[in-house]
C-alpha positions in Angstrom: 3.1 71.9 -47.6 1.7 73.3 -44.3 2.8 71.3 -41.2 0.0 69.3 -39.5 -1.6 71.1 -36.6 -1.1 74.7 -38.0 -3.9 77.0 -38.8 -2.4 79.8 -40.8 -5.7 81.6 -41.9 -5.4 84.1 -39.0 -1.6 84.6 -39.3 -0.6 88.1 -38.4 1.4 90.3 -40.8 5.0 89.5 -41.2 6.2 92.8 -39.8 4.6 92.0 -36.5 7.0 89.2 -35.9 10.1 90.6 -37.7 10.5 93.6 -35.4 11.0 91.4 -32.4 13.4 88.9 -34.1 15.6 91.6 -35.7 16.0 93.4 -32.3 16.8 90.6 -29.8 20.3 89.6 -31.2 21.5 93.3 -30.7 20.6 93.0 -27.0 22.9 89.9 -27.0 25.7 92.1 -28.4 25.0 94.6 -25.7 25.1 92.0 -23.0 28.5 90.8 -24.3 29.8 94.4 -24.3 28.6 94.9 -20.7 30.3 91.7 -19.6 33.5 92.8 -21.5 33.4 96.2 -19.6 33.2 94.4 -16.2 36.2 92.3 -17.1 38.3 95.3 -18.0 37.6 97.9 -15.4 34.0 98.4 -14.2 32.5 96.7 -11.0 30.4 93.7 -11.8 26.6 94.7 -12.0 24.7 91.4 -12.1 21.2 93.0 -12.3 22.2 95.0 -15.4 23.7 92.1 -17.2 21.0 89.6 -16.4 18.1 91.9 -17.4 19.9 92.8 -20.7 19.7 89.2 -21.5 16.4 88.2 -20.0 14.4 91.2 -21.0 16.1 92.5 -24.0 16.8 89.2 -25.6 14.6 86.4 -24.1 11.4 88.4 -23.4 11.7 90.0 -26.8 11.9 86.9 -28.9 9.4 85.0 -26.8 6.7 87.7 -26.9 7.3 88.1 -30.7 7.0 84.4 -31.2 3.7 84.4 -29.2 2.2 87.0 -31.4 2.7 84.4 -34.2 1.9 81.3 -32.3 -1.2 82.2 -30.4 -3.4 82.6 -33.5 -1.5 79.9 -35.6 -0.9 77.2 -33.1 -3.4 77.8 -30.4 -6.2 79.4 -32.4 -6.3 82.5 -30.1 -6.8 85.3 -32.7 -5.4 88.8 -31.8 -7.4 91.4 -33.9 -5.4 94.3 -35.5 -2.1 92.8 -34.1 0.2 95.4 -35.7 -0.4 98.4 -33.4 -0.4 96.1 -30.4 2.9 94.6 -31.3 4.4 98.1 -32.0 3.3 99.1 -28.3 4.7 95.8 -26.9 7.9 96.0 -28.8 8.7 99.8 -28.3 7.8 99.7 -24.5 10.0 96.6 -24.1 13.0 98.0 -26.0 13.0 101.5 -24.4 12.1 100.2 -21.0 14.9 97.7 -21.0 17.5 100.3 -22.0 16.3 102.6 -19.4 16.3 99.9 -16.7 20.0 99.0 -17.7 21.0 102.6 -17.4 19.2 102.9 -14.2 21.0 99.9 -12.7 24.4 101.2 -14.0 24.0 104.8 -13.0 21.8 104.4 -9.8 19.6 107.2 -11.2 16.0 107.0 -9.7 14.5 108.9 -12.7 15.8 106.2 -15.2 14.3 103.5 -12.9 11.0 105.2 -12.7 10.9 105.6 -16.5 11.8 101.9 -17.0 9.1 100.8 -14.5 6.4 102.7 -16.3 7.4 101.5 -19.8 8.1 97.9 -18.9 5.2 97.4 -16.5 2.8 99.1 -18.9 4.0 97.3 -22.0 4.5 93.8 -20.4 1.1 93.8 -18.5 -0.6 95.1 -21.7 0.9 92.3 -23.8 0.5 89.5 -21.2 -3.1 90.3 -20.4 -4.0 90.6 -24.1 -2.6 87.2 -24.8 -3.8 85.6 -21.6 -7.4 86.7 -22.0 -7.3 85.4 -25.6 -6.1 82.0 -24.4 -8.7 81.6 -21.6 -11.5 82.0 -24.1 -10.6 78.8 -25.8 -13.0 75.9 -25.5 -10.4 73.3 -25.7 -6.7 73.2 -25.0 -3.8 71.3 -26.5 -0.7 70.8 -24.2 0.9 73.7 -26.1 -2.0 76.2 -25.7 -2.5 75.1 -22.1 1.2 75.7 -21.4 1.1 79.1 -23.0 -1.7 80.1 -20.8 0.0 79.0 -17.6 3.4 80.6 -18.8 1.7 84.0 -19.3 0.0 83.8 -15.9 3.3 83.0 -14.2 5.1 85.6 -16.3 2.6 88.3 -15.1 3.3 87.2 -11.4 7.1 87.1 -12.0 7.0 90.7 -13.6 4.9 92.0 -10.6 7.6 90.7 -8.2 10.2 92.6 -10.3 8.1 95.8 -10.2 7.9 95.6 -6.4 11.6 95.0 -6.1 12.4 98.1 -8.2 10.0 100.1 -6.1 11.8 98.8 -2.9 15.1 100.0 -4.5 13.4 103.4 -5.1 12.4 103.5 -1.4 8.5 103.6 -1.9 7.7 100.2 -0.5 9.1 97.9 2.3 9.2 94.2 1.5 11.1 91.0 2.2 13.6 91.4 -0.6 14.9 87.9 -0.4 11.5 86.4 -0.8 10.5 88.4 -3.8 13.9 87.9 -5.5 13.3 84.1 -5.1 9.8 84.4 -6.4 11.0 86.7 -9.3 13.7 84.0 -10.3 11.3 81.1 -9.9 8.3 82.5 -11.8 10.4 83.9 -14.7 13.1 81.3 -15.3 10.9 78.1 -14.7 7.3 79.3 -14.9 8.0 81.6 -18.1 11.1 80.5 -19.9 11.2 76.7 -19.2 7.4 76.2 -19.3 7.0 78.2 -22.6 9.9 76.5 -24.3 8.6 73.0 -23.3 5.0 74.0 -24.3 6.3 75.0 -27.7 8.5 71.9 -28.0 5.5 69.6 -27.4 4.2 70.6 -30.8 7.1 71.8 -33.0 9.6 68.9 -32.2 7.2 66.4 -33.5 6.0 68.6 -36.4 9.3 70.0 -37.7 11.7 67.1 -37.0 9.4 64.2 -37.6 9.7 62.6 -34.2 7.5 60.4 -31.9 5.2 62.6 -29.8 5.9 63.3 -26.1 4.0 61.1 -23.8 0.5 62.4 -23.6 0.1 62.4 -19.8 3.5 64.1 -19.4 2.7 66.9 -21.8 -0.9 67.4 -20.4 0.2 67.5 -16.8 3.4 69.5 -17.3 2.0 73.1 -17.1 0.0 72.3 -13.9 3.1 70.5 -12.4 5.4 73.3 -13.3 3.0 75.9 -11.7 2.6 73.8 -8.5 6.3 73.3 -8.0 7.2 76.9 -8.6 4.6 78.0 -6.1 5.8 75.4 -3.6 9.4 76.5 -4.1 8.3 80.2 -3.7 6.6 79.8 -0.4 8.5 76.8 1.1 11.9 77.0 -0.6 14.1 74.2 0.5 16.4 71.6 -1.0 13.5 69.3 -1.5 11.4 71.8 -3.6 14.3 72.6 -5.7 14.8 68.8 -6.3 11.2 68.7 -7.5 11.8 71.5 -10.0 15.0 69.9 -11.2 13.5 66.5 -11.7 10.6 67.9 -13.7 12.9 69.8 -16.1 15.5 67.0 -16.2 12.6 64.8 -17.4 11.6 67.2 -20.2 15.3 67.4 -21.4 15.8 63.6 -21.4 12.4 63.2 -23.2 13.3 65.8 -25.8 16.8 64.2 -26.5 15.0 60.8 -26.8 12.5 62.2 -29.3 15.2 63.7 -31.4 17.3 60.5 -31.4 14.2 58.6 -32.7 13.4 61.1 -35.5 12.6 59.6 -38.9 14.9 62.0 -40.9 18.5 61.2 -39.8 20.2 63.8 -42.0 22.4 66.3 -40.2 20.5 69.5 -39.2 22.1 72.5 -37.3 18.7 73.2 -35.7 18.7 69.7 -34.2 22.3 70.2 -33.1 21.1 73.4 -31.3 18.3 71.6 -29.6 20.7 68.9 -28.4 23.1 71.6 -27.1 20.2 73.5 -25.3 19.0 70.2 -23.7 22.5 69.4 -22.6 22.9 72.8 -20.9 19.5 72.3 -19.2 20.5 69.0 -17.8 23.6 70.6 -16.3 21.8 73.6 -15.0 19.1 71.5 -13.3 21.6 69.1 -11.7 23.1 72.2 -10.1 20.0 74.1 -9.1 19.4 72.3 -5.8 22.8 73.5 -4.6 22.3 77.2 -5.6 22.4 78.4 -2.0 26.1 79.0 -2.6 26.5 82.1 -4.7 29.3 80.7 -7.0 27.0 77.7 -7.9 24.1 80.2 -8.4 26.1 82.1 -10.9 27.3 79.0 -12.7 23.6 77.8 -12.9 22.7 81.2 -14.5 25.4 80.7 -17.0 24.3 77.2 -17.8 20.6 78.1 -18.0 21.4 81.2 -20.3 23.3 79.0 -22.7 20.2 76.5 -22.7 17.7 79.3 -23.4 20.0 80.9 -26.0 20.6 77.6 -27.8 16.9 76.8 -28.2 16.1 80.4 -29.1 18.6 80.3 -31.9 17.1 77.0 -33.1 13.5 78.5 -33.1 14.5 81.8 -34.7 16.3 80.1 -37.6 13.2 77.9 -38.1 10.5 80.6 -37.7 11.8 83.4 -39.9 12.5 81.2 -43.1 9.2 79.5 -42.5 7.2 82.8 -42.2 8.9 84.4 -45.2 8.0 81.3 -47.3 4.5 81.2 -46.1 3.6 84.9 -46.4 5.1 85.1 -49.9 3.3 82.0 -50.9 -0.1 83.1 -49.4 0.2 86.5 -51.1 0.9 84.9 -54.6 4.4 86.1 -54.9 7.3 83.8 -56.0 8.6 82.3 -52.7 12.1 80.9 -52.3 12.5 77.7 -50.4 13.2 77.9 -46.7 16.7 76.7 -47.4 17.3 79.6 -49.7 16.0 82.2 -47.3 18.7 81.4 -44.8 21.3 78.9 -46.0 22.0 75.8 -43.9 25.8 76.6 -44.2 25.2 80.0 -42.5 23.3 78.3 -39.6 26.0 75.6 -39.2 28.7 78.3 -39.0 26.6 80.3 -36.4 26.0 77.0 -34.4 29.8 76.3 -34.3 30.6 79.8 -33.2 27.9 79.6 -30.4 29.2 76.2 -29.4 32.7 77.5 -28.9 31.3 80.6 -27.0 29.1 78.7 -24.7 31.7 76.1 -23.8 34.5 78.6 -23.4 32.2 80.6 -21.0 31.7 77.6 -18.7 35.4 76.7 -18.8 36.3 80.3 -18.1 34.0 80.5 -15.1 35.4 77.2 -13.6 39.0 77.9 -14.1 38.6 81.6 -13.5 40.9 82.6 -16.4 40.3 86.1 -17.5 41.8 85.6 -20.9 39.5 82.7 -21.6 36.5 85.0 -20.7 37.7 87.6 -23.2 37.8 85.0 -25.9 34.3 83.7 -24.9 32.8 87.1 -25.0 34.5 87.7 -28.4 32.8 84.5 -29.8 29.5 85.5 -28.2 29.6 88.8 -29.8 30.5 87.3 -33.2 27.7 84.6 -32.8 25.1 87.4 -32.0 26.1 89.5 -35.0 25.9 86.3 -37.2 22.4 85.7 -35.8 21.4 89.3 -36.4 22.7 89.3 -40.0 21.1 86.0 -40.8 17.7 86.9 -39.5 17.9 90.4 -41.1 18.8 88.8 -44.5 15.9 86.4 -44.1 13.4 89.2 -43.4 14.7 91.3 -46.2 13.9 88.4 -48.5 10.3 89.2 -47.8 10.4 92.9 -47.6 12.3 93.3 -51.0 9.8 91.1 -52.9 6.8 92.8 -54.7 3.8 91.9 -52.7 0.2 91.2 -54.0 -2.7 92.1 -51.8 -3.9 89.3 -49.6 -7.1 89.7 -47.7 -6.3 87.2 -44.9 -3.0 88.8 -44.2 -3.6 92.5 -44.3 -5.5 93.1 -41.1 
């Protein structure tokens, strides 16, 4: 049965999505390796570690998901999506690796190369998707949120480009202002807004919950944009409070929706959503106090655990669903979603991730190096489990004999 609200006639080929979802856990492994090296002997390089996670992991999975969701959920069809996805994916992977190397080595040639690849690929993808969305005649809260998120993503990336150019000595700018803008636009205007926009549709659809309040979901993209702009140009404790209250409200409403779901059976994906919302609550309570560097680092850690928990939940839903759908649409014998990635595997991955995420927070607060080593070991294991689970799910599609399907072979 196709979930209500989805239009799958224009779904892109499965390989468009698979490349992004197979890649992103490997950047999670790389981020754990970087953090481990800093603990052992290397000086701490926050930009390299943060961008391994935000670009290599979060941007990869979110852009990959949008290639699927724009035509299916929003009705914004991307014609001939395969070569466009290849450009987006390759430029993101190579550009991120070059950027990390540039941050670690300080080599300007690597930074220039990363700038060309990342700016070219991300602008290409963002504008492609944004202009598809603005042509829509009507908007759901999800499609409206995607449009605003892509616009804010473009601005946030532009701030990052200017900051790298400043590091290279080609432009002079107020680095503190652009750093604050870069963080606000990408963490709140891109990551939080996009997750919330998707949640407005998929939480009710997949978990059979009451819908979000209509006024809240309709106004959320505009409110996020306004508060992010306000915090960028007039940053203060008050503007941070406004952002905190907005996303605290989203987290509380999401938890409330899930508690009121009709199917009360245990589900690892729901547990991941609960975990993610719990970390979002903690992160947003801390956000107004991030003028202190230690609190800012703890905020980033909590925020990263929030985003990772939700990304894991969505990945373990999207890949089985798409494998089942594409095989069914092509006339092949399709396994059930629970056979594509077994719930027992997801439960195990959830428990490993749960241990890793809480160990990381405890390690930060207590400043025990040995706990950090255990946390990073669990993170690495969790990312490898995620990679293996998603890869096995994708192979269930690619190993099947496929029949020609006109609607899917574009």
